[in-house]
N, C-alpha and C positions, 0 to 999 in steps of 0.2 A: 845260933844265929847263921844265916847263909852268907857266905863270903863268896863262893865260887860255885855256880855262876851268880852274878849280881842280881839284885832284884830288878834293876832297870832292863838288863838283858831278858830276864824272864817276862817281864811285862811287855817287851816288844813282841815276843812270841804269842802272847796270849791276846793283847790289845789294851789292857789297862791294869793298874795295880789292884783295883777293886776285883776284876775278873780273875787275876792271878791268884788273889787270896782264896777266892771260892774254889777254883779249879784244883789248886794245890792241897787244900784241906780235903776235898772230897777224894782225891786220888790218894792222898795219905791214909785216910780212912779204909779205902779199898785195900791198900797194902796191908794195914794193920789186920783187917778181917781175913785176908787170904792167908796170911802167917799164922793166925790163931786156928783157922780151919786145918792147917796141916799139923797143929799140936805144938806150935812154937809160942813162947812167950815174947821173945825179941825176933827181930828179923835175922834170918841166918848169916846175912853179911855183917851184922853188927852195926850198921848204920841206922840212923834215925829215919822213920818213914817221911817226914817232911823233907829231908835231904834226898831221899830216894825219889820222891815225887818231883822235886826241882829238877834233878838230873834228867828225868823223863821228859819234862816240859822242855827243858833246854835242847834235848836231842829230838825234839818234835815228835816223840812217841805219844804225847798227849796233846789233844787238840780241843779247844773250846768251841762249842757249837751252841747256836741259839735254838730254843725250842719253844 
């Protein structure tokens, strides 16, 4: 469960809680795939992919766009 940053803070960065769910899950999947391509079964940092994605969203490294 995410405690820091909070879901409300993350939703402000993305626009809505629904969009946050979609963006965070897609980014977490990208993080997992990148780690597996490098031969890791877990992330080298030891944190969970969803937590890593949430931190990137909070730091505005991941931005939701419409297409």
